[in-house]
PyMOL Python script that loads the backbone (N, CA, C, O; Angstrom):
from pymol import cmd

cmd.read_pdbstr("""\
ATOM      1  N   MET A   1       0.847  -1.134  -0.036  1.00  0.00           N
ATOM      2  CA  MET A   1      -0.017  -0.014   0.018  1.00  0.00           C
ATOM      3  C   MET A   1       0.844   1.233   0.034  1.00  0.00           C
ATOM      4  O   MET A   1       1.845   1.324   0.744  1.00  0.00           O
ATOM      5  N   ARG A   2       0.423   2.174  -0.761  1.00  0.00           N
ATOM      6  CA  ARG A   2       1.159   3.500  -0.792  1.00  0.00           C
ATOM      7  C   ARG A   2       0.631   4.472   0.198  1.00  0.00           C
ATOM      8  O   ARG A   2       1.343   5.423   0.520  1.00  0.00           O
ATOM      9  N   GLU A   3      -0.569   4.321   0.718  1.00  0.00           N
ATOM     10  CA  GLU A   3      -1.167   5.203   1.623  1.00  0.00           C
ATOM     11  C   GLU A   3      -1.123   4.568   2.998  1.00  0.00           C
ATOM     12  O   GLU A   3      -0.930   3.360   3.138  1.00  0.00           O
ATOM     13  N   GLY A   4      -1.300   5.389   3.992  1.00  0.00           N
ATOM     14  CA  GLY A   4      -1.364   4.882   5.348  1.00  0.00           C
ATOM     15  C   GLY A   4      -0.923   5.994   6.369  1.00  0.00           C
ATOM     16  O   GLY A   4      -0.593   7.133   6.039  1.00  0.00           O
ATOM     17  N   VAL A   5      -0.961   5.519   7.624  1.00  0.00           N
ATOM     18  CA  VAL A   5      -0.504   6.375   8.720  1.00  0.00           C
ATOM     19  C   VAL A   5       0.348   5.444   9.589  1.00  0.00           C
ATOM     20  O   VAL A   5       0.210   4.221   9.575  1.00  0.00           O
ATOM     21  N   PRO A   6       1.258   6.115  10.365  1.00  0.00           N
ATOM     22  CA  PRO A   6       2.071   5.291  11.220  1.00  0.00           C
ATOM     23  C   PRO A   6       1.238   4.590  12.264  1.00  0.00           C
ATOM     24  O   PRO A   6       0.379   5.207  12.893  1.00  0.00           O
ATOM     25  N   GLN A   7       1.470   3.361  12.448  1.00  0.00           N
ATOM     26  CA  GLN A   7       0.748   2.578  13.456  1.00  0.00           C
ATOM     27  C   GLN A   7       1.144   2.993  14.873  1.00  0.00           C
ATOM     28  O   GLN A   7       2.327   3.131  15.184  1.00  0.00           O
ATOM     29  N   GLY A   8       0.162   3.184  15.700  1.00  0.00           N
ATOM     30  CA  GLY A   8       0.426   3.472  17.038  1.00  0.00           C
ATOM     31  C   GLY A   8       0.732   5.076  17.273  1.00  0.00           C
ATOM     32  O   GLY A   8       0.987   5.494  18.402  1.00  0.00           O
ATOM     33  N   GLY A   9       0.694   5.828  16.275  1.00  0.00           N
ATOM     34  CA  GLY A   9       0.847   7.255  16.360  1.00  0.00           C
ATOM     35  C   GLY A   9      -0.282   7.904  17.105  1.00  0.00           C
ATOM     36  O   GLY A   9      -1.381   7.349  17.089  1.00  0.00           O
ATOM     37  N   VAL A  10      -0.117   8.992  17.735  1.00  0.00           N
ATOM     38  CA  VAL A  10      -1.139   9.699  18.527  1.00  0.00           C
ATOM     39  C   VAL A  10      -2.289  10.120  17.547  1.00  0.00           C
ATOM     40  O   VAL A  10      -3.476   9.944  17.822  1.00  0.00           O
ATOM     41  N   ILE A  11      -1.855  10.675  16.409  1.00  0.00           N
ATOM     42  CA  ILE A  11      -2.883  11.260  15.489  1.00  0.00           C
ATOM     43  C   ILE A  11      -3.298  10.247  14.426  1.00  0.00           C
ATOM     44  O   ILE A  11      -4.124  10.558  13.567  1.00  0.00           O
ATOM     45  N   SER A  12      -2.725   9.018  14.475  1.00  0.00           N
ATOM     46  CA  SER A  12      -3.014   8.065  13.384  1.00  0.00           C
ATOM     47  C   SER A  12      -4.506   7.709  13.248  1.00  0.00           C
ATOM     48  O   SER A  12      -5.017   7.637  12.130  1.00  0.00           O
ATOM     49  N   LEU A  13      -5.183   7.493  14.326  1.00  0.00           N
ATOM     50  CA  LEU A  13      -6.622   7.185  14.275  1.00  0.00           C
ATOM     51  C   LEU A  13      -7.455   8.273  13.596  1.00  0.00           C
ATOM     52  O   LEU A  13      -8.333   7.983  12.783  1.00  0.00           O
ATOM     53  N   THR A  14      -7.162   9.538  13.945  1.00  0.00           N
ATOM     54  CA  THR A  14      -7.822  10.703  13.448  1.00  0.00           C
ATOM     55  C   THR A  14      -7.582  10.780  11.935  1.00  0.00           C
ATOM     56  O   THR A  14      -8.531  10.933  11.166  1.00  0.00           O
ATOM     57  N   LEU A  15      -6.392  10.680  11.530  1.00  0.00           N
ATOM     58  CA  LEU A  15      -6.025  10.727  10.120  1.00  0.00           C
ATOM     59  C   LEU A  15      -6.699   9.588   9.302  1.00  0.00           C
ATOM     60  O   LEU A  15      -7.172   9.790   8.183  1.00  0.00           O
ATOM     61  N   PHE A  16      -6.715   8.419   9.905  1.00  0.00           N
ATOM     62  CA  PHE A  16      -7.386   7.262   9.260  1.00  0.00           C
ATOM     63  C   PHE A  16      -8.862   7.496   9.045  1.00  0.00           C
ATOM     64  O   PHE A  16      -9.419   7.199   7.988  1.00  0.00           O
ATOM     65  N   LEU A  17      -9.482   8.040  10.084  1.00  0.00           N
ATOM     66  CA  LEU A  17     -10.876   8.347  10.019  1.00  0.00           C
ATOM     67  C   LEU A  17     -11.223   9.347   8.920  1.00  0.00           C
ATOM     68  O   LEU A  17     -12.212   9.218   8.198  1.00  0.00           O
ATOM     69  N   ILE A  18     -10.313  10.393   8.834  1.00  0.00           N
ATOM     70  CA  ILE A  18     -10.585  11.384   7.743  1.00  0.00           C
ATOM     71  C   ILE A  18     -10.372  10.717   6.394  1.00  0.00           C
ATOM     72  O   ILE A  18     -11.076  11.056   5.443  1.00  0.00           O
ATOM     73  N   TYR A  19      -9.447   9.795   6.269  1.00  0.00           N
ATOM     74  CA  TYR A  19      -9.176   9.113   5.042  1.00  0.00           C
ATOM     75  C   TYR A  19     -10.399   8.242   4.616  1.00  0.00           C
ATOM     76  O   TYR A  19     -10.803   8.313   3.456  1.00  0.00           O
ATOM     77  N   ILE A  20     -10.977   7.449   5.496  1.00  0.00           N
ATOM     78  CA  ILE A  20     -11.988   6.567   5.122  1.00  0.00           C
ATOM     79  C   ILE A  20     -13.421   7.266   5.075  1.00  0.00           C
ATOM     80  O   ILE A  20     -14.361   6.736   4.482  1.00  0.00           O
ATOM     81  N   ASN A  21     -13.525   8.427   5.704  1.00  0.00           N
ATOM     82  CA  ASN A  21     -14.782   9.114   5.760  1.00  0.00           C
ATOM     83  C   ASN A  21     -15.326   9.408   4.344  1.00  0.00           C
ATOM     84  O   ASN A  21     -16.526   9.264   4.113  1.00  0.00           O
ATOM     85  N   ASP A  22     -14.481   9.808   3.415  1.00  0.00           N
ATOM     86  CA  ASP A  22     -14.925  10.134   2.073  1.00  0.00           C
ATOM     87  C   ASP A  22     -15.273   8.895   1.235  1.00  0.00           C
ATOM     88  O   ASP A  22     -15.973   9.010   0.229  1.00  0.00           O
ATOM     89  N   LEU A  23     -14.803   7.742   1.632  1.00  0.00           N
ATOM     90  CA  LEU A  23     -15.101   6.554   0.830  1.00  0.00           C
ATOM     91  C   LEU A  23     -16.550   6.260   0.715  1.00  0.00           C
ATOM     92  O   LEU A  23     -16.960   5.789  -0.346  1.00  0.00           O
ATOM     93  N   VAL A  24     -17.386   6.495   1.717  1.00  0.00           N
ATOM     94  CA  VAL A  24     -18.778   6.132   1.641  1.00  0.00           C
ATOM     95  C   VAL A  24     -19.573   7.005   0.675  1.00  0.00           C
ATOM     96  O   VAL A  24     -20.628   6.601   0.187  1.00  0.00           O
ATOM     97  N   SER A  25     -19.076   8.168   0.412  1.00  0.00           N
ATOM     98  CA  SER A  25     -19.733   9.069  -0.544  1.00  0.00           C
ATOM     99  C   SER A  25     -19.529   8.576  -2.050  1.00  0.00           C
ATOM    100  O   SER A  25     -20.224   8.994  -2.976  1.00  0.00           O
ATOM    101  N   ASN A  26     -18.583   7.715  -2.185  1.00  0.00           N
ATOM    102  CA  ASN A  26     -18.273   7.164  -3.565  1.00  0.00           C
ATOM    103  C   ASN A  26     -18.876   5.821  -3.825  1.00  0.00           C
ATOM    104  O   ASN A  26     -18.631   5.267  -4.896  1.00  0.00           O
ATOM    105  N   LEU A  27     -19.662   5.241  -2.915  1.00  0.00           N
ATOM    106  CA  LEU A  27     -20.202   3.950  -3.057  1.00  0.00           C
ATOM    107  C   LEU A  27     -21.370   4.007  -4.033  1.00  0.00           C
ATOM    108  O   LEU A  27     -22.053   5.025  -4.138  1.00  0.00           O
ATOM    109  N   GLN A  28     -21.588   2.926  -4.732  1.00  0.00           N
ATOM    110  CA  GLN A  28     -22.681   2.905  -5.720  1.00  0.00           C
ATOM    111  C   GLN A  28     -24.066   2.732  -5.024  1.00  0.00           C
ATOM    112  O   GLN A  28     -24.129   2.405  -3.839  1.00  0.00           O
ATOM    113  N   ARG A  29     -25.150   2.953  -5.766  1.00  0.00           N
ATOM    114  CA  ARG A  29     -26.473   2.729  -5.149  1.00  0.00           C
ATOM    115  C   ARG A  29     -26.606   1.322  -4.821  1.00  0.00           C
ATOM    116  O   ARG A  29     -25.926   0.469  -5.391  1.00  0.00           O
ATOM    117  N   PHE A  30     -27.497   1.036  -3.879  1.00  0.00           N
ATOM    118  CA  PHE A  30     -27.693  -0.243  -3.294  1.00  0.00           C
ATOM    119  C   PHE A  30     -26.539  -0.906  -2.542  1.00  0.00           C
ATOM    120  O   PHE A  30     -26.626  -2.084  -2.195  1.00  0.00           O
ATOM    121  N   VAL A  31     -25.455  -0.160  -2.286  1.00  0.00           N
ATOM    122  CA  VAL A  31     -24.382  -0.615  -1.407  1.00  0.00           C
ATOM    123  C   VAL A  31     -24.532   0.115  -0.063  1.00  0.00           C
ATOM    124  O   VAL A  31     -24.452   1.340   0.030  1.00  0.00           O
ATOM    125  N   LEU A  32     -24.753  -0.705   0.965  1.00  0.00           N
ATOM    126  CA  LEU A  32     -24.939  -0.161   2.322  1.00  0.00           C
ATOM    127  C   LEU A  32     -23.537  -0.212   3.008  1.00  0.00           C
ATOM    128  O   LEU A  32     -22.627  -0.956   2.645  1.00  0.00           O
ATOM    129  N   ASN A  33     -23.479   0.644   4.013  1.00  0.00           N
ATOM    130  CA  ASN A  33     -22.241   0.801   4.736  1.00  0.00           C
ATOM    131  C   ASN A  33     -22.508   1.238   6.186  1.00  0.00           C
ATOM    132  O   ASN A  33     -23.563   1.776   6.521  1.00  0.00           O
ATOM    133  N   THR A  34     -21.518   0.982   7.008  1.00  0.00           N
ATOM    134  CA  THR A  34     -21.499   1.464   8.390  1.00  0.00           C
ATOM    135  C   THR A  34     -20.023   1.735   8.760  1.00  0.00           C
ATOM    136  O   THR A  34     -19.122   0.949   8.466  1.00  0.00           O
ATOM    137  N   LEU A  35     -19.833   2.877   9.411  1.00  0.00           N
ATOM    138  CA  LEU A  35     -18.575   3.272   9.861  1.00  0.00           C
ATOM    139  C   LEU A  35     -18.512   3.084  11.394  1.00  0.00           C
ATOM    140  O   LEU A  35     -19.450   3.487  12.081  1.00  0.00           O
ATOM    141  N   HIS A  36     -17.514   2.530  11.912  1.00  0.00           N
ATOM    142  CA  HIS A  36     -17.261   2.297  13.339  1.00  0.00           C
ATOM    143  C   HIS A  36     -16.016   2.960  13.670  1.00  0.00           C
ATOM    144  O   HIS A  36     -15.392   3.539  12.781  1.00  0.00           O
ATOM    145  N   ALA A  37     -15.587   2.932  14.892  1.00  0.00           N
ATOM    146  CA  ALA A  37     -14.395   3.615  15.329  1.00  0.00           C
ATOM    147  C   ALA A  37     -13.234   3.675  14.361  1.00  0.00           C
ATOM    148  O   ALA A  37     -12.801   4.757  13.965  1.00  0.00           O
ATOM    149  N   ASP A  38     -12.742   2.541  13.988  1.00  0.00           N
ATOM    150  CA  ASP A  38     -11.645   2.467  13.049  1.00  0.00           C
ATOM    151  C   ASP A  38     -11.918   1.384  11.988  1.00  0.00           C
ATOM    152  O   ASP A  38     -11.004   0.676  11.566  1.00  0.00           O
ATOM    153  N   ASP A  39     -13.102   1.275  11.593  1.00  0.00           N
ATOM    154  CA  ASP A  39     -13.500   0.178  10.707  1.00  0.00           C
ATOM    155  C   ASP A  39     -14.579   0.652   9.762  1.00  0.00           C
ATOM    156  O   ASP A  39     -15.366   1.513  10.156  1.00  0.00           O
ATOM    157  N   LEU A  40     -14.679   0.133   8.498  1.00  0.00           N
ATOM    158  CA  LEU A  40     -15.579   0.361   7.560  1.00  0.00           C
ATOM    159  C   LEU A  40     -16.202  -0.968   7.008  1.00  0.00           C
ATOM    160  O   LEU A  40     -15.453  -1.806   6.506  1.00  0.00           O
ATOM    161  N   ALA A  41     -17.434  -1.164   7.082  1.00  0.00           N
ATOM    162  CA  ALA A  41     -18.098  -2.364   6.552  1.00  0.00           C
ATOM    163  C   ALA A  41     -19.014  -1.984   5.445  1.00  0.00           C
ATOM    164  O   ALA A  41     -19.796  -1.047   5.603  1.00  0.00           O
ATOM    165  N   ILE A  42     -18.961  -2.680   4.294  1.00  0.00           N
ATOM    166  CA  ILE A  42     -19.817  -2.469   3.144  1.00  0.00           C
ATOM    167  C   ILE A  42     -20.447  -3.702   2.805  1.00  0.00           C
ATOM    168  O   ILE A  42     -19.848  -4.758   3.011  1.00  0.00           O
ATOM    169  N   TRP A  43     -21.696  -3.684   2.262  1.00  0.00           N
ATOM    170  CA  TRP A  43     -22.391  -4.937   1.859  1.00  0.00           C
ATOM    171  C   TRP A  43     -23.518  -4.522   0.862  1.00  0.00           C
ATOM    172  O   TRP A  43     -24.000  -3.392   0.777  1.00  0.00           O
ATOM    173  N   SER A  44     -23.865  -5.625   0.116  1.00  0.00           N
ATOM    174  CA  SER A  44     -24.916  -5.410  -0.858  1.00  0.00           C
ATOM    175  C   SER A  44     -25.614  -6.831  -0.941  1.00  0.00           C
ATOM    176  O   SER A  44     -25.002  -7.882  -0.753  1.00  0.00           O
ATOM    177  N   SER A  45     -26.945  -6.747  -1.239  1.00  0.00           N
ATOM    178  CA  SER A  45     -27.608  -8.032  -1.373  1.00  0.00           C
ATOM    179  C   SER A  45     -28.487  -7.936  -2.593  1.00  0.00           C
ATOM    180  O   SER A  45     -29.001  -6.878  -2.959  1.00  0.00           O
ATOM    181  N   ASP A  46     -28.637  -9.113  -3.214  1.00  0.00           N
ATOM    182  CA  ASP A  46     -29.465  -9.204  -4.462  1.00  0.00           C
ATOM    183  C   ASP A  46     -29.825 -10.711  -4.591  1.00  0.00           C
ATOM    184  O   ASP A  46     -29.217 -11.566  -3.947  1.00  0.00           O
ATOM    185  N   THR A  47     -30.774 -10.982  -5.394  1.00  0.00           N
ATOM    186  CA  THR A  47     -31.124 -12.374  -5.649  1.00  0.00           C
ATOM    187  C   THR A  47     -30.024 -13.076  -6.371  1.00  0.00           C
ATOM    188  O   THR A  47     -29.940 -14.304  -6.331  1.00  0.00           O
ATOM    189  N   SER A  48     -29.155 -12.316  -7.046  1.00  0.00           N
ATOM    190  CA  SER A  48     -27.979 -12.928  -7.729  1.00  0.00           C
ATOM    191  C   SER A  48     -26.722 -12.490  -6.990  1.00  0.00           C
ATOM    192  O   SER A  48     -26.437 -11.304  -6.824  1.00  0.00           O
ATOM    193  N   ALA A  49     -25.962 -13.544  -6.539  1.00  0.00           N
ATOM    194  CA  ALA A  49     -24.719 -13.241  -5.832  1.00  0.00           C
ATOM    195  C   ALA A  49     -23.699 -12.489  -6.737  1.00  0.00           C
ATOM    196  O   ALA A  49     -22.886 -11.714  -6.234  1.00  0.00           O
ATOM    197  N   GLY A  50     -23.747 -12.721  -8.062  1.00  0.00           N
ATOM    198  CA  GLY A  50     -22.875 -12.054  -8.971  1.00  0.00           C
ATOM    199  C   GLY A  50     -23.161 -10.523  -8.978  1.00  0.00           C
ATOM    200  O   GLY A  50     -22.248  -9.699  -8.941  1.00  0.00           O
ATOM    201  N   THR A  51     -24.442 -10.198  -9.027  1.00  0.00           N
ATOM    202  CA  THR A  51     -24.809  -8.805  -9.094  1.00  0.00           C
ATOM    203  C   THR A  51     -24.402  -8.131  -7.831  1.00  0.00           C
ATOM    204  O   THR A  51     -23.858  -7.028  -7.886  1.00  0.00           O
ATOM    205  N   ALA A  52     -24.631  -8.726  -6.694  1.00  0.00           N
ATOM    206  CA  ALA A  52     -24.280  -8.211  -5.348  1.00  0.00           C
ATOM    207  C   ALA A  52     -22.711  -7.969  -5.318  1.00  0.00           C
ATOM    208  O   ALA A  52     -22.209  -6.967  -4.808  1.00  0.00           O
ATOM    209  N   SER A  53     -22.032  -8.931  -5.881  1.00  0.00           N
ATOM    210  CA  SER A  53     -20.527  -8.901  -5.826  1.00  0.00           C
ATOM    211  C   SER A  53     -20.046  -7.733  -6.722  1.00  0.00           C
ATOM    212  O   SER A  53     -19.143  -6.991  -6.335  1.00  0.00           O
ATOM    213  N   VAL A  54     -20.622  -7.582  -7.857  1.00  0.00           N
ATOM    214  CA  VAL A  54     -20.194  -6.473  -8.759  1.00  0.00           C
ATOM    215  C   VAL A  54     -20.447  -5.130  -8.202  1.00  0.00           C
ATOM    216  O   VAL A  54     -19.659  -4.208  -8.412  1.00  0.00           O
ATOM    217  N   ARG A  55     -21.555  -4.982  -7.477  1.00  0.00           N
ATOM    218  CA  ARG A  55     -21.925  -3.678  -6.930  1.00  0.00           C
ATOM    219  C   ARG A  55     -20.918  -3.193  -5.890  1.00  0.00           C
ATOM    220  O   ARG A  55     -20.697  -1.987  -5.784  1.00  0.00           O
ATOM    221  N   ILE A  56     -20.293  -4.100  -5.110  1.00  0.00           N
ATOM    222  CA  ILE A  56     -19.352  -3.651  -4.108  1.00  0.00           C
ATOM    223  C   ILE A  56     -17.892  -3.449  -4.612  1.00  0.00           C
ATOM    224  O   ILE A  56     -17.009  -3.033  -3.863  1.00  0.00           O
ATOM    225  N   GLN A  57     -17.685  -3.764  -5.917  1.00  0.00           N
ATOM    226  CA  GLN A  57     -16.379  -3.571  -6.468  1.00  0.00           C
ATOM    227  C   GLN A  57     -16.163  -2.077  -6.773  1.00  0.00           C
ATOM    228  O   GLN A  57     -17.091  -1.376  -7.176  1.00  0.00           O
ATOM    229  N   PRO A  58     -14.956  -1.618  -6.578  1.00  0.00           N
ATOM    230  CA  PRO A  58     -14.636  -0.174  -6.851  1.00  0.00           C
ATOM    231  C   PRO A  58     -14.898   0.207  -8.263  1.00  0.00           C
ATOM    232  O   PRO A  58     -14.697  -0.592  -9.177  1.00  0.00           O
ATOM    233  N   LEU A  59     -15.340   1.404  -8.458  1.00  0.00           N
ATOM    234  CA  LEU A  59     -15.495   1.914  -9.791  1.00  0.00           C
ATOM    235  C   LEU A  59     -14.179   2.294 -10.365  1.00  0.00           C
ATOM    236  O   LEU A  59     -13.408   2.971  -9.685  1.00  0.00           O
ATOM    237  N   THR A  60     -13.859   1.906 -11.579  1.00  0.00           N
ATOM    238  CA  THR A  60     -12.556   2.335 -12.226  1.00  0.00           C
ATOM    239  C   THR A  60     -12.845   3.639 -12.985  1.00  0.00           C
ATOM    240  O   THR A  60     -13.888   3.772 -13.626  1.00  0.00           O
ATOM    241  N   ARG A  61     -11.982   4.524 -12.912  1.00  0.00           N
ATOM    242  CA  ARG A  61     -12.108   5.850 -13.662  1.00  0.00           C
ATOM    243  C   ARG A  61     -10.975   6.027 -14.556  1.00  0.00           C
ATOM    244  O   ARG A  61     -10.891   7.039 -15.253  1.00  0.00           O
TER     245      ARG A  61
END
""", "prot")
cmd.dss("prot")
cmd.show_as("cartoon", "prot")
cmd.util.cbc("prot")
cmd.orient("prot")
């Protein structure tokens, strides 16, 4: 990985939260998410597992 913050640093958690906070605004429709202290969970459901899987893949630009 090219991005990151020093592990165990005093400000690391705050910087990480700022970093992941913008990720949820870029998720596709029908992709649900929840942000916890230092974690991000995303999921999608559909009658087709393939469709749900494609939805949670990052968009390429």
